C-alpha positions in Angstrom: 6.0 -9.8 -17.7 4.4 -6.4 -18.4 1.0 -4.8 -17.9 -1.9 -5.5 -15.5 -2.0 -8.9 -13.9 -5.1 -10.6 -12.4 -5.3 -10.0 -8.7 -4.1 -13.1 -6.9 -5.8 -12.2 -3.6 -9.5 -11.3 -4.2 -10.6 -10.3 -0.8 -7.7 -12.0 0.9 -4.9 -9.4 1.2 -6.6 -7.8 4.2 -7.3 -11.1 5.9 -3.9 -12.6 5.2 -2.0 -9.5 6.5 -4.3 -8.9 9.5 -3.2 -12.2 11.1 0.1 -10.7 12.2 -0.7 -7.0 12.4 -1.8 -5.2 15.6 0.9 -6.6 17.8 1.6 -3.3 19.4 -2.1 -2.8 20.3 -2.1 -6.3 21.8 0.9 -5.4 24.0 -0.9 -2.4 25.4 0.1 0.3 22.9 -3.4 1.8 23.2 -3.1 4.4 20.4 -4.9 3.6 17.2 -3.1 4.7 14.0 -4.5 7.9 12.3 -7.4 7.3 9.9 -8.4 9.3 6.8 -11.4 11.5 6.9 -14.2 11.6 4.3 -12.5 14.7 2.8 -9.4 12.6 2.0 -11.4 10.1 0.0 -11.0 9.4 -3.7 -14.6 8.9 -4.8 -15.5 12.6 -5.3 -12.2 13.4 -7.0 -12.6 11.4 -10.2 -9.7 9.9 -12.2 -6.5 11.9 -12.6 -6.6 14.0 -15.7 -2.8 13.9 -16.5 -0.6 10.9 -15.9 3.0 10.2 -17.0 3.6 7.4 -19.6 4.2 4.0 -17.9 7.8 2.9 -17.3 9.5 -0.4 -18.2 9.2 -3.1 -15.6 11.7 -3.0 -12.8 11.4 -4.2 -9.2 11.0 -1.6 -6.4 13.8 -1.3 -3.9 12.7 1.6 -1.7 9.7 3.8 -0.9 9.8 7.4 0.4 6.9 9.5 1.5 8.4 12.6 3.0 5.1 14.1 4.2 4.5 10.9 6.3 8.1 10.4 7.4 8.4 7.1 5.4 11.8 6.0 4.0 12.0 2.2 3.9 13.4 -0.6 1.8 11.0 -2.8 -0.2 11.1 -6.6 -0.3 9.3 -9.0 -2.6 6.3 -10.9 -1.3 4.8 -14.2 -2.5 1.5 -16.0 -1.9 1.0 -18.6 0.8 -0.6 -22.0 0.3 -4.1 -20.5 0.5 -3.3 -18.0 -2.2 -3.0 -15.1 0.2 -0.3 -12.5 0.0 2.3 -13.1 2.7 3.0 -9.9 4.8 6.5 -8.6 5.3 8.4 -10.1 8.2 6.8 -8.9 11.4 10.2 -8.4 13.2 11.1 -5.5 10.9 9.2 -2.3 11.6 10.6 -0.4 8.6 10.0 -2.7 5.7 7.4 -2.5 2.9 6.4 -5.4 0.7 5.6 -5.8 -3.0 3.8 -8.7 -4.6 6.7 -9.7 -6.9 4.5 -11.5 -9.4 2.3 -8.5 -9.9 2.6 -5.1 -11.6 5.8 -3.2 -10.7 5.4 0.4 -9.5 5.7 2.7 -12.6 4.6 -0.1 -14.9 1.3 0.0 -16.7 -1.4 -1.3 -14.4 -2.0 -1.3 -10.7 0.9 -2.0 -8.4 0.4 -2.9 -4.8 2.7 -2.3 -1.8 1.7 -3.5 1.7 3.2 -2.8 5.0 2.7 -3.3 8.7 0.9 -0.6 10.7 2.7 -1.7 13.9 4.8 -4.4 15.5 5.1 -5.5 19.1 7.6 -2.6 19.6 5.4 0.2 18.3 4.3 2.0 15.1 5.7 0.5 11.9 6.4 1.6 8.4 2.8 2.4 7.2 1.5 3.7 10.5 0.9 7.2 9.1 -0.7 6.3 5.8 -4.0 7.7 7.0 -2.5 11.2 7.2 -1.8 11.5 3.5 -3.8 13.9 1.3 -4.4 14.5 -2.4 -1.2 15.8 -4.0 1.3 14.3 -1.5 4.2 12.7 -3.3 5.3 9.1 -3.1 8.7 8.1 -4.5 9.5 4.5 -5.4 13.1 3.8 -6.2 13.6 0.9 -8.6 16.3 -1.7 -9.4 17.1 -0.1 -12.7 18.2 3.1 -10.9 15.1 5.0 -11.8 12.6 6.5 -9.5 8.8 6.5 -10.1 7.1 9.6 -8.6 3.5 9.2 -7.8 0.9 11.8 -6.6 -1.7 10.7 -4.1 -5.3 10.8 -5.4 -7.0 10.0 -2.1 -7.0 7.8 1.0 -9.8 5.6 2.3 -10.5 3.0 5.0 -12.6 -0.1 4.3 -14.0 -2.8 6.6 -12.3 -6.1 5.9 -15.6 -7.8 5.3 -16.6 -5.3 2.6 -13.2 -4.7 1.0 -13.7 -3.4 -2.6 -11.4 -5.7 -4.6 -12.4 -4.3 -8.0 -11.9 -0.7 -7.0 -8.5 -1.3 -5.3 -7.0 -3.9 -7.6 -8.8 -3.2 -10.9 -7.0 -2.9 -14.2 -5.7 0.4 -15.3 -4.3 1.6 -18.7 -1.8 3.9 -16.9 0.5 3.4 -14.0 -1.3 3.3 -10.7 -0.1 2.6 -7.1 -2.0 1.3 -4.1 -0.5 1.3 -0.6 -2.3 -0.9 2.0 -2.1 -1.4 5.7 -4.4 -2.3 8.5 -6.6 0.2 10.3 -10.0 1.1 11.5 -11.2 -0.2 14.9 -9.3 -2.8 16.9 -10.3 -5.6 19.3 -8.0 -8.1 21.0 -10.0 -11.0 19.6 -10.0 -10.0 15.9 -7.3 -7.3 15.6 -7.9 -4.4 13.2 -11.3 -4.6 11.5 -10.3 -2.6 8.4 -7.7 -1.6 5.8 -6.3 1.8 4.9 -5.7 2.2 1.2 -3.8 5.0 -0.5 -4.6 5.6 -4.2 -1.9 7.3 -6.4 -0.9 7.7 -10.0 2.5 8.1 -11.8 3.4 11.8 -12.5 7.1 11.6 -13.3 9.9 9.2 -14.0 13.5 10.2 -12.9 16.8 8.6 -13.6 19.6 8.5 -11.0 
């Protein structure tokens, strides 16, 4: 299965994940995760001019973002009965998830990794996504013992009710990566009202 796949969750990744995110805030954490500023956005930057050739398909096993202190294993995710992406287990604060029927990181198309922003115990794996800037490096280790190196193109936050499916999940002729977690404002009744999205493109493939 190669290339871009149709998004299985138009408008629903945010809603599906939000049901179990925000647990720390509900337990009195009281500190919202960092959010990107307008200067970190991707709109004014245009498409990347130089990208590496796509890699063969291989499942991701680990993600590292040194600038954000992220070093976590990656597990495969499936869809629930409503067609929404199931989030990673909420009892593990250092685990990212990848839609296993979708594009693999490094493969041609748009790959998506999702992670919790917090758990009942405190900040979780993607708590600091909002601090990333253009040029920051994202490393995704893969099952074939290669590592896909991505460069961040921008970081944005969107209200869940106006989530731009086409922009985030749209088809790409090269290897793109999206990292997604909850963010924005928070209420006890509805949880987080937005999603933080990191846009990145493949710049290098390395072999162990």
